[in-house]
All heavy atoms as TSV, in Angstrom:
chain	resi	resn	atom	element	x	y	z
A	1	MET	N	N	90.584	-7.893	-47.973
A	1	MET	CA	C	89.974	-7.022	-46.988
A	1	MET	C	C	90.849	-5.786	-46.815
A	1	MET	O	O	92.062	-5.873	-46.851
A	1	MET	CB	C	89.849	-7.784	-45.680
A	1	MET	CG	C	89.167	-7.002	-44.601
A	1	MET	SD	S	88.828	-8.077	-43.184
A	1	MET	CE	C	89.246	-6.997	-41.882
A	2	ALA	N	N	90.224	-4.652	-46.616
A	2	ALA	CA	C	90.981	-3.424	-46.414
A	2	ALA	C	C	91.731	-3.500	-45.093
A	2	ALA	O	O	91.375	-4.260	-44.200
A	2	ALA	CB	C	90.037	-2.227	-46.397
A	3	SER	N	N	92.745	-2.692	-44.946
A	3	SER	CA	C	93.516	-2.728	-43.716
A	3	SER	C	C	92.662	-2.280	-42.534
A	3	SER	O	O	91.788	-1.441	-42.672
A	3	SER	CB	C	94.745	-1.836	-43.835
A	3	SER	OG	O	94.355	-0.507	-44.028
A	4	ALA	N	N	92.908	-2.836	-41.399
A	4	ALA	CA	C	92.118	-2.547	-40.195
A	4	ALA	C	C	92.554	-1.231	-39.592
A	4	ALA	O	O	93.727	-0.880	-39.605
A	4	ALA	CB	C	92.297	-3.681	-39.193
A	5	VAL	N	N	91.605	-0.509	-39.035
A	5	VAL	CA	C	91.908	0.713	-38.293
A	5	VAL	C	C	92.224	0.288	-36.871
A	5	VAL	O	O	91.507	-0.485	-36.265
A	5	VAL	CB	C	90.683	1.663	-38.303
A	5	VAL	CG1	C	90.965	2.874	-37.441
A	5	VAL	CG2	C	90.356	2.062	-39.720
A	6	ARG	N	N	93.297	0.752	-36.340
A	6	ARG	CA	C	93.727	0.386	-34.975
A	6	ARG	C	C	93.456	1.511	-34.004
A	6	ARG	O	O	93.383	2.667	-34.388
A	6	ARG	CB	C	95.249	0.092	-34.972
A	6	ARG	CG	C	95.644	-1.004	-35.903
A	6	ARG	CD	C	95.222	-2.338	-35.383
A	6	ARG	NE	N	95.637	-3.354	-36.324
A	6	ARG	CZ	C	95.686	-4.618	-36.030
A	6	ARG	NH1	N	95.360	-5.038	-34.834
A	6	ARG	NH2	N	96.044	-5.501	-36.906
A	7	ALA	N	N	93.343	1.159	-32.743
A	7	ALA	CA	C	93.160	2.151	-31.700
A	7	ALA	C	C	94.283	3.172	-31.799
A	7	ALA	O	O	95.423	2.820	-32.040
A	7	ALA	CB	C	93.160	1.482	-30.332
A	8	GLY	N	N	93.934	4.424	-31.631
A	8	GLY	CA	C	94.916	5.492	-31.695
A	8	GLY	C	C	95.061	6.061	-33.090
A	8	GLY	O	O	95.728	7.060	-33.288
A	9	ALA	N	N	94.431	5.439	-34.066
A	9	ALA	CA	C	94.475	5.963	-35.430
A	9	ALA	C	C	93.498	7.115	-35.549
A	9	ALA	O	O	92.522	7.187	-34.815
A	9	ALA	CB	C	94.097	4.856	-36.417
A	10	PRO	N	N	93.727	8.038	-36.475
A	10	PRO	CA	C	92.791	9.148	-36.669
A	10	PRO	C	C	91.459	8.623	-37.180
A	10	PRO	O	O	91.390	7.536	-37.750
A	10	PRO	CB	C	93.486	10.032	-37.696
A	10	PRO	CG	C	94.448	9.147	-38.377
A	10	PRO	CD	C	94.834	8.094	-37.395
A	11	PRO	N	N	90.364	9.365	-36.995
A	11	PRO	CA	C	89.076	8.949	-37.515
A	11	PRO	C	C	89.140	8.784	-39.029
A	11	PRO	O	O	89.979	9.351	-39.713
A	11	PRO	CB	C	88.137	10.081	-37.132
A	11	PRO	CG	C	88.848	10.877	-36.117
A	11	PRO	CD	C	90.311	10.630	-36.314
A	12	ALA	N	N	88.190	8.042	-39.555
A	12	ALA	CA	C	88.080	7.873	-40.991
A	12	ALA	C	C	87.834	9.226	-41.639
A	12	ALA	O	O	87.385	10.170	-40.988
A	12	ALA	CB	C	86.944	6.902	-41.305
A	13	ALA	N	N	88.096	9.321	-42.925
A	13	ALA	CA	C	87.947	10.585	-43.649
A	13	ALA	C	C	86.520	11.122	-43.505
A	13	ALA	O	O	86.313	12.326	-43.522
A	13	ALA	CB	C	88.301	10.384	-45.107
A	14	ASN	N	N	85.549	10.252	-43.361
A	14	ASN	CA	C	84.158	10.701	-43.234
A	14	ASN	C	C	83.815	11.084	-41.804
A	14	ASN	O	O	82.668	11.363	-41.491
A	14	ASN	CB	C	83.201	9.630	-43.744
A	14	ASN	CG	C	83.247	8.350	-42.936
A	14	ASN	OD1	O	83.961	8.267	-41.936
A	14	ASN	ND2	N	82.502	7.358	-43.358
A	15	GLY	N	N	84.790	11.087	-40.894
A	15	GLY	CA	C	84.577	11.468	-39.502
A	15	GLY	C	C	84.085	10.350	-38.621
A	15	GLY	O	O	83.839	10.552	-37.435
A	16	ALA	N	N	83.947	9.153	-39.154
A	16	ALA	CA	C	83.462	8.018	-38.367
A	16	ALA	C	C	84.512	7.569	-37.372
A	16	ALA	O	O	85.714	7.731	-37.584
A	16	ALA	CB	C	83.105	6.864	-39.300
A	17	ALA	N	N	84.050	6.994	-36.279
A	17	ALA	CA	C	84.953	6.479	-35.256
A	17	ALA	C	C	85.604	5.183	-35.731
A	17	ALA	O	O	84.986	4.400	-36.453
A	17	ALA	CB	C	84.175	6.214	-33.979
A	18	PRO	N	N	86.840	4.912	-35.317
A	18	PRO	CA	C	87.442	3.608	-35.635
A	18	PRO	C	C	86.593	2.489	-35.071
A	18	PRO	O	O	86.014	2.627	-33.989
A	18	PRO	CB	C	88.801	3.656	-34.925
A	18	PRO	CG	C	89.078	5.108	-34.700
A	18	PRO	CD	C	87.737	5.773	-34.546
A	19	ALA	N	N	86.486	1.397	-35.816
A	19	ALA	CA	C	85.624	0.282	-35.402
A	19	ALA	C	C	86.406	-0.986	-35.132
A	19	ALA	O	O	85.826	-1.983	-34.748
A	19	ALA	CB	C	84.557	0.030	-36.455
A	20	VAL	N	N	87.715	-0.994	-35.343
A	20	VAL	CA	C	88.536	-2.186	-35.138
A	20	VAL	C	C	89.704	-1.783	-34.244
A	20	VAL	O	O	90.348	-0.760	-34.462
A	20	VAL	CB	C	89.065	-2.732	-36.490
A	20	VAL	CG1	C	89.906	-3.984	-36.260
A	20	VAL	CG2	C	87.918	-3.040	-37.432
A	21	PHE	N	N	89.947	-2.593	-33.203
A	21	PHE	CA	C	90.935	-2.240	-32.190
A	21	PHE	C	C	91.899	-3.398	-31.944
A	21	PHE	O	O	91.560	-4.558	-32.167
A	21	PHE	CB	C	90.215	-1.872	-30.891
A	21	PHE	CG	C	89.311	-0.676	-31.041
A	21	PHE	CD1	C	88.007	-0.845	-31.471
A	21	PHE	CD2	C	89.787	0.600	-30.818
A	21	PHE	CE1	C	87.171	0.247	-31.670
A	21	PHE	CE2	C	88.965	1.703	-30.997
A	21	PHE	CZ	C	87.657	1.521	-31.416
A	22	ALA	N	N	93.082	-3.072	-31.467
A	22	ALA	CA	C	94.095	-4.073	-31.220
A	22	ALA	C	C	93.840	-4.862	-29.942
A	22	ALA	O	O	94.277	-6.006	-29.816
A	22	ALA	CB	C	95.477	-3.409	-31.124
A	23	THR	N	N	93.087	-4.278	-28.993
A	23	THR	CA	C	92.839	-4.966	-27.712
A	23	THR	C	C	91.356	-5.014	-27.388
A	23	THR	O	O	90.573	-4.160	-27.811
A	23	THR	CB	C	93.564	-4.258	-26.555
A	23	THR	OG1	O	92.966	-2.965	-26.348
A	23	THR	CG2	C	95.056	-4.123	-26.815
A	24	GLN	N	N	90.997	-5.994	-26.591
A	24	GLN	CA	C	89.632	-6.124	-26.130
A	24	GLN	C	C	89.238	-4.899	-25.291
A	24	GLN	O	O	88.116	-4.371	-25.431
A	24	GLN	CB	C	89.486	-7.398	-25.304
A	24	GLN	CG	C	88.063	-7.618	-24.798
A	24	GLN	CD	C	87.923	-8.915	-24.024
A	24	GLN	OE1	O	88.898	-9.639	-23.804
A	24	GLN	NE2	N	86.720	-9.217	-23.601
A	25	ALA	N	N	90.129	-4.447	-24.452
A	25	ALA	CA	C	89.830	-3.298	-23.579
A	25	ALA	C	C	89.513	-2.044	-24.392
A	25	ALA	O	O	88.595	-1.302	-24.054
A	25	ALA	CB	C	91.000	-3.031	-22.634
A	26	ALA	N	N	90.246	-1.798	-25.463
A	26	ALA	CA	C	89.995	-0.631	-26.290
A	26	ALA	C	C	88.641	-0.740	-26.986
A	26	ALA	O	O	87.904	0.251	-27.085
A	26	ALA	CB	C	91.121	-0.468	-27.315
A	27	ALA	N	N	88.305	-1.931	-27.463
A	27	ALA	CA	C	87.016	-2.124	-28.113
A	27	ALA	C	C	85.883	-1.945	-27.117
A	27	ALA	O	O	84.847	-1.326	-27.431
A	27	ALA	CB	C	86.955	-3.499	-28.754
A	28	GLU	N	N	86.031	-2.459	-25.904
A	28	GLU	CA	C	85.015	-2.298	-24.859
A	28	GLU	C	C	84.837	-0.816	-24.501
A	28	GLU	O	O	83.715	-0.354	-24.287
A	28	GLU	CB	C	85.364	-3.110	-23.633
A	28	GLU	CG	C	85.198	-4.592	-23.837
A	28	GLU	CD	C	85.691	-5.437	-22.682
A	28	GLU	OE1	O	86.411	-4.907	-21.793
A	28	GLU	OE2	O	85.369	-6.639	-22.664
A	29	ALA	N	N	85.940	-0.076	-24.434
A	29	ALA	CA	C	85.866	1.340	-24.112
A	29	ALA	C	C	85.134	2.130	-25.214
A	29	ALA	O	O	84.474	3.128	-24.923
A	29	ALA	CB	C	87.267	1.908	-23.905
A	30	ALA	N	N	85.243	1.681	-26.455
A	30	ALA	CA	C	84.597	2.354	-27.578
A	30	ALA	C	C	83.119	1.959	-27.726
A	30	ALA	O	O	82.361	2.648	-28.411
A	30	ALA	CB	C	85.335	2.039	-28.876
A	31	ALA	N	N	82.707	0.871	-27.127
A	31	ALA	CA	C	81.360	0.347	-27.316
A	31	ALA	C	C	80.233	1.373	-27.111
A	31	ALA	O	O	79.294	1.406	-27.921
A	31	ALA	CB	C	81.140	-0.892	-26.433
A	32	PRO	N	N	80.288	2.213	-26.087
A	32	PRO	CA	C	79.187	3.198	-25.932
A	32	PRO	C	C	78.983	4.098	-27.144
A	32	PRO	O	O	77.858	4.501	-27.443
A	32	PRO	CB	C	79.606	4.000	-24.680
A	32	PRO	CG	C	80.454	3.043	-23.908
A	32	PRO	CD	C	81.203	2.256	-24.953
A	33	ARG	N	N	80.050	4.386	-27.887
A	33	ARG	CA	C	79.917	5.213	-29.097
A	33	ARG	C	C	79.152	4.462	-30.182
A	33	ARG	O	O	78.676	5.067	-31.140
A	33	ARG	CB	C	81.296	5.607	-29.632
A	33	ARG	CG	C	81.984	6.612	-28.734
A	33	ARG	CD	C	83.304	7.000	-29.304
A	33	ARG	NE	N	84.208	5.855	-29.054
A	33	ARG	CZ	C	85.485	5.812	-29.420
A	33	ARG	NH1	N	86.017	6.819	-30.064
A	33	ARG	NH2	N	86.211	4.772	-29.149
A	34	PHE	N	N	79.044	3.158	-30.053
A	34	PHE	CA	C	78.345	2.331	-31.026
A	34	PHE	C	C	76.978	1.882	-30.499
A	34	PHE	O	O	76.306	1.056	-31.099
A	34	PHE	CB	C	79.195	1.104	-31.381
A	34	PHE	CG	C	80.420	1.481	-32.168
A	34	PHE	CD1	C	81.564	1.936	-31.540
A	34	PHE	CD2	C	80.419	1.391	-33.559
A	34	PHE	CE1	C	82.687	2.309	-32.261
A	34	PHE	CE2	C	81.541	1.759	-34.277
A	34	PHE	CZ	C	82.662	2.217	-33.643
A	35	GLY	N	N	76.596	2.394	-29.329
A	35	GLY	CA	C	75.297	2.080	-28.762
A	35	GLY	C	C	75.206	0.687	-28.178
A	35	GLY	O	O	74.143	0.072	-28.220
A	36	CYS	N	N	76.310	0.168	-27.642
A	36	CYS	CA	C	76.318	-1.188	-27.126
A	36	CYS	C	C	77.317	-1.333	-25.982
A	36	CYS	O	O	77.944	-0.369	-25.586
A	36	CYS	CB	C	76.657	-2.171	-28.253
A	36	CYS	SG	S	78.312	-1.911	-28.945
A	37	LYS	N	N	77.453	-2.557	-25.487
A	37	LYS	CA	C	78.431	-2.885	-24.437
A	37	LYS	C	C	79.222	-4.094	-24.872
A	37	LYS	O	O	78.759	-4.900	-25.686
A	37	LYS	CB	C	77.708	-3.233	-23.139
A	37	LYS	CG	C	76.976	-2.076	-22.523
A	37	LYS	CD	C	76.297	-2.492	-21.249
A	37	LYS	CE	C	75.539	-1.329	-20.642
A	37	LYS	NZ	N	74.870	-1.718	-19.395
A	38	GLY	N	N	80.430	-4.238	-24.340
A	38	GLY	CA	C	81.243	-5.412	-24.595
A	38	GLY	C	C	82.087	-5.283	-25.856
A	38	GLY	O	O	82.241	-4.214	-26.428
A	39	ALA	N	N	82.641	-6.417	-26.262
A	39	ALA	CA	C	83.503	-6.496	-27.442
A	39	ALA	C	C	83.481	-7.902	-27.993
A	39	ALA	O	O	83.140	-8.849	-27.285
A	39	ALA	CB	C	84.937	-6.091	-27.086
A	40	HIS	N	N	83.799	-8.040	-29.268
A	40	HIS	CA	C	83.917	-9.368	-29.861
A	40	HIS	C	C	85.147	-9.412	-30.763
A	40	HIS	O	O	85.578	-8.402	-31.294
A	40	HIS	CB	C	82.654	-9.744	-30.648
A	40	HIS	CG	C	82.404	-8.902	-31.864
A	40	HIS	ND1	N	81.813	-7.660	-31.786
A	40	HIS	CD2	C	82.643	-9.130	-33.174
A	40	HIS	CE1	C	81.703	-7.154	-33.014
A	40	HIS	NE2	N	82.225	-8.018	-33.870
A	41	ARG	N	N	85.710	-10.590	-30.900
A	41	ARG	CA	C	86.915	-10.798	-31.704
A	41	ARG	C	C	86.517	-10.855	-33.179
A	41	ARG	O	O	85.499	-11.416	-33.544
A	41	ARG	CB	C	87.602	-12.096	-31.306
A	41	ARG	CG	C	88.986	-12.215	-31.943
A	41	ARG	CD	C	89.761	-13.395	-31.416
A	41	ARG	NE	N	90.588	-13.150	-30.257
A	41	ARG	CZ	C	91.650	-12.366	-30.202
A	41	ARG	NH1	N	92.026	-11.687	-31.240
A	41	ARG	NH2	N	92.361	-12.270	-29.111
A	42	MET	N	N	87.349	-10.228	-34.005
A	42	MET	CA	C	87.181	-10.264	-35.457
A	42	MET	C	C	88.569	-10.587	-36.020
A	42	MET	O	O	89.399	-9.689	-36.176
A	42	MET	CB	C	86.679	-8.917	-35.947
A	42	MET	CG	C	86.330	-8.914	-37.398
A	42	MET	SD	S	84.900	-9.977	-37.619
A	42	MET	CE	C	84.145	-9.179	-38.970
A	43	GLY	N	N	88.828	-11.862	-36.270
A	43	GLY	CA	C	90.158	-12.275	-36.696
A	43	GLY	C	C	91.145	-12.045	-35.563
A	43	GLY	O	O	90.922	-12.515	-34.440
A	44	ASP	N	N	92.195	-11.258	-35.821
A	44	ASP	CA	C	93.178	-10.988	-34.770
A	44	ASP	C	C	92.979	-9.618	-34.146
A	44	ASP	O	O	93.852	-9.109	-33.465
A	44	ASP	CB	C	94.599	-11.157	-35.309
A	44	ASP	CG	C	94.949	-10.146	-36.402
A	44	ASP	OD1	O	94.025	-9.443	-36.883
A	44	ASP	OD2	O	96.131	-10.046	-36.762
A	45	THR	N	N	91.820	-9.010	-34.379
A	45	THR	CA	C	91.491	-7.702	-33.811
A	45	THR	C	C	90.202	-7.800	-33.014
A	45	THR	O	O	89.577	-8.859	-32.934
A	45	THR	CB	C	91.328	-6.654	-34.930
A	45	THR	OG1	O	90.273	-7.051	-35.812
A	45	THR	CG2	C	92.625	-6.477	-35.720
A	46	TRP	N	N	89.802	-6.683	-32.412
A	46	TRP	CA	C	88.598	-6.617	-31.595
A	46	TRP	C	C	87.672	-5.516	-32.106
A	46	TRP	O	O	88.155	-4.489	-32.575
A	46	TRP	CB	C	88.958	-6.326	-30.151
A	46	TRP	CG	C	89.613	-7.472	-29.475
A	46	TRP	CD1	C	90.957	-7.754	-29.456
A	46	TRP	CD2	C	88.985	-8.538	-28.769
A	46	TRP	NE1	N	91.184	-8.911	-28.777
A	46	TRP	CE2	C	89.988	-9.412	-28.345
A	46	TRP	CE3	C	87.654	-8.821	-28.442
A	46	TRP	CZ2	C	89.697	-10.561	-27.594
A	46	TRP	CZ3	C	87.365	-9.952	-27.725
A	46	TRP	CH2	C	88.391	-10.811	-27.309
A	47	MET	N	N	86.381	-5.772	-32.007
A	47	MET	CA	C	85.372	-4.770	-32.397
A	47	MET	C	C	84.444	-4.523	-31.221
A	47	MET	O	O	84.208	-5.416	-30.405
A	47	MET	CB	C	84.567	-5.270	-33.590
A	47	MET	CG	C	85.427	-5.444	-34.832
A	47	MET	SD	S	84.451	-5.835	-36.284
A	47	MET	CE	C	83.742	-4.209	-36.596
A	48	PRO	N	N	83.883	-3.301	-31.127
A	48	PRO	CA	C	82.918	-3.006	-30.056
A	48	PRO	C	C	81.661	-3.874	-30.200
A	48	PRO	O	O	81.342	-4.349	-31.287
A	48	PRO	CB	C	82.546	-1.548	-30.302
A	48	PRO	CG	C	83.654	-0.999	-31.140
A	48	PRO	CD	C	84.141	-2.146	-31.962
A	49	CYS	N	N	80.943	-4.053	-29.110
A	49	CYS	CA	C	79.676	-4.773	-28.987
A	49	CYS	C	C	79.927	-6.251	-28.740
A	49	CYS	O	O	80.891	-6.821	-29.255
A	49	CYS	CB	C	78.778	-4.603	-30.193
A	49	CYS	SG	S	78.394	-2.860	-30.535
A	50	ALA	N	N	79.072	-6.846	-27.932
A	50	ALA	CA	C	79.237	-8.242	-27.549
A	50	ALA	C	C	79.114	-9.185	-28.758
A	50	ALA	O	O	79.722	-10.259	-28.766
A	50	ALA	CB	C	78.214	-8.632	-26.495
A	51	SER	N	N	78.363	-8.769	-29.776
A	51	SER	CA	C	78.247	-9.573	-30.989
A	51	SER	C	C	78.275	-8.665	-32.197
A	51	SER	O	O	77.977	-7.477	-32.119
A	51	SER	CB	C	76.957	-10.408	-30.984
A	51	SER	OG	O	75.840	-9.573	-31.142
A	52	HIS	N	N	78.614	-9.229	-33.332
A	52	HIS	CA	C	78.744	-8.448	-34.560
A	52	HIS	C	C	77.430	-7.774	-34.947
A	52	HIS	O	O	77.424	-6.660	-35.422
A	52	HIS	CB	C	79.249	-9.358	-35.672
A	52	HIS	CG	C	79.875	-8.607	-36.789
A	52	HIS	ND1	N	81.151	-8.107	-36.722
A	52	HIS	CD2	C	79.415	-8.288	-38.013
A	52	HIS	CE1	C	81.427	-7.501	-37.862
A	52	HIS	NE2	N	80.404	-7.585	-38.642
A	53	GLY	N	N	76.318	-8.438	-34.730
A	53	GLY	CA	C	75.020	-7.902	-35.111
A	53	GLY	C	C	74.573	-6.701	-34.304
A	53	GLY	O	O	73.707	-5.972	-34.746
A	54	GLU	N	N	75.160	-6.468	-33.140
A	54	GLU	CA	C	74.786	-5.327	-32.310
A	54	GLU	C	C	75.376	-4.015	-32.781
A	54	GLU	O	O	74.891	-2.968	-32.399
A	54	GLU	CB	C	75.279	-5.542	-30.872
A	54	GLU	CG	C	74.544	-6.561	-30.087
A	54	GLU	CD	C	75.121	-6.605	-28.685
A	54	GLU	OE1	O	74.985	-5.597	-27.966
A	54	GLU	OE2	O	75.756	-7.618	-28.350
A	55	THR	N	N	76.445	-4.049	-33.550
A	55	THR	CA	C	77.205	-2.851	-33.890
A	55	THR	C	C	76.344	-1.870	-34.658
A	55	THR	O	O	75.757	-2.201	-35.673
A	55	THR	CB	C	78.439	-3.213	-34.722
A	55	THR	OG1	O	79.140	-4.240	-34.028
A	55	THR	CG2	C	79.357	-2.035	-34.927
A	56	ARG	N	N	76.297	-0.620	-34.155
A	56	ARG	CA	C	75.588	0.467	-34.806
A	56	ARG	C	C	76.459	1.706	-34.757
A	56	ARG	O	O	77.182	1.901	-33.793
A	56	ARG	CB	C	74.259	0.776	-34.111
A	56	ARG	CG	C	73.282	-0.349	-34.117
A	56	ARG	CD	C	71.953	0.094	-33.522
A	56	ARG	NE	N	72.080	0.734	-32.231
A	56	ARG	CZ	C	72.127	0.116	-31.052
A	56	ARG	NH1	N	72.086	-1.198	-30.985
A	56	ARG	NH2	N	72.203	0.798	-29.928
A	57	GLY	N	N	76.365	2.578	-35.764
A	57	GLY	CA	C	77.096	3.824	-35.719
A	57	GLY	C	C	78.565	3.640	-36.060
A	57	GLY	O	O	78.974	2.588	-36.513
A	58	GLY	N	N	79.372	4.662	-35.815
A	58	GLY	CA	C	80.801	4.575	-36.101
A	58	GLY	C	C	81.081	4.258	-37.546
A	58	GLY	O	O	80.342	4.603	-38.443
A	59	ALA	N	N	82.155	3.558	-37.804
A	59	ALA	CA	C	82.602	3.278	-39.154
A	59	ALA	C	C	82.054	1.949	-39.681
A	59	ALA	O	O	82.400	1.532	-40.768
A	59	ALA	CB	C	84.123	3.249	-39.208
A	60	HIS	N	N	81.226	1.259	-38.916
A	60	HIS	CA	C	80.874	-0.095	-39.256
A	60	HIS	C	C	79.576	-0.340	-40.024
A	60	HIS	O	O	79.429	-1.361	-40.653
A	60	HIS	CB	C	80.868	-0.925	-37.956
A	60	HIS	CG	C	81.022	-2.368	-38.195
A	60	HIS	ND1	N	82.125	-2.938	-38.793
A	60	HIS	CD2	C	80.178	-3.387	-37.988
A	60	HIS	CE1	C	81.967	-4.223	-38.884
A	60	HIS	NE2	N	80.781	-4.530	-38.409
A	61	PRO	N	N	78.586	0.550	-40.000
A	61	PRO	CA	C	77.322	0.224	-40.642
A	61	PRO	C	C	77.472	-0.108	-42.109
A	61	PRO	O	O	78.296	0.483	-42.804
A	61	PRO	CB	C	76.477	1.485	-40.486
A	61	PRO	CG	C	77.240	2.409	-39.650
A	61	PRO	CD	C	78.631	1.889	-39.490
A	62	GLY	N	N	76.687	-1.058	-42.569
A	62	GLY	CA	C	76.685	-1.405	-43.967
A	62	GLY	C	C	77.804	-2.334	-44.390
A	62	GLY	O	O	77.820	-2.807	-45.519
A	63	MET	N	N	78.748	-2.610	-43.510
A	63	MET	CA	C	79.841	-3.517	-43.888
A	63	MET	C	C	79.307	-4.936	-43.880
A	63	MET	O	O	78.549	-5.321	-43.024
A	63	MET	CB	C	81.010	-3.364	-42.912
A	63	MET	CG	C	81.551	-1.954	-42.977
A	63	MET	SD	S	83.260	-1.759	-42.553
A	63	MET	CE	C	84.112	-2.815	-43.641
A	64	ASN	N	N	79.691	-5.697	-44.850
A	64	ASN	CA	C	79.165	-7.051	-44.995
A	64	ASN	C	C	80.315	-8.044	-44.836
A	64	ASN	O	O	80.917	-8.482	-45.807
A	64	ASN	CB	C	78.511	-7.191	-46.372
A	64	ASN	CG	C	77.796	-8.510	-46.522
A	64	ASN	OD1	O	77.515	-9.166	-45.540
A	64	ASN	ND2	N	77.505	-8.866	-47.751
A	65	HIS	N	N	80.641	-8.368	-43.577
A	65	HIS	CA	C	81.678	-9.374	-43.307
A	65	HIS	C	C	81.400	-10.100	-42.030
A	65	HIS	O	O	80.563	-9.827	-41.279
A	65	HIS	CB	C	83.074	-8.781	-43.290
A	65	HIS	CG	C	83.269	-7.690	-42.292
A	65	HIS	ND1	N	83.151	-6.383	-42.653
A	65	HIS	CD2	C	83.538	-7.700	-40.992
A	65	HIS	CE1	C	83.368	-5.628	-41.583
A	65	HIS	NE2	N	83.604	-6.414	-40.553
């Protein structure tokens, strides 16, 4: 798996928002940019949206994991 983008990191080269965060609070704060609320754990990191299937926008679309 590619290295995770952490909160505070610059946006992806394509201008997308970071989609993986070190804390639940950071992922929850980013959720509105993904069109959702809440956060969910992904391994030892956090992602926006209450569930993985809700994630839209940002750097996450099309990822298959």
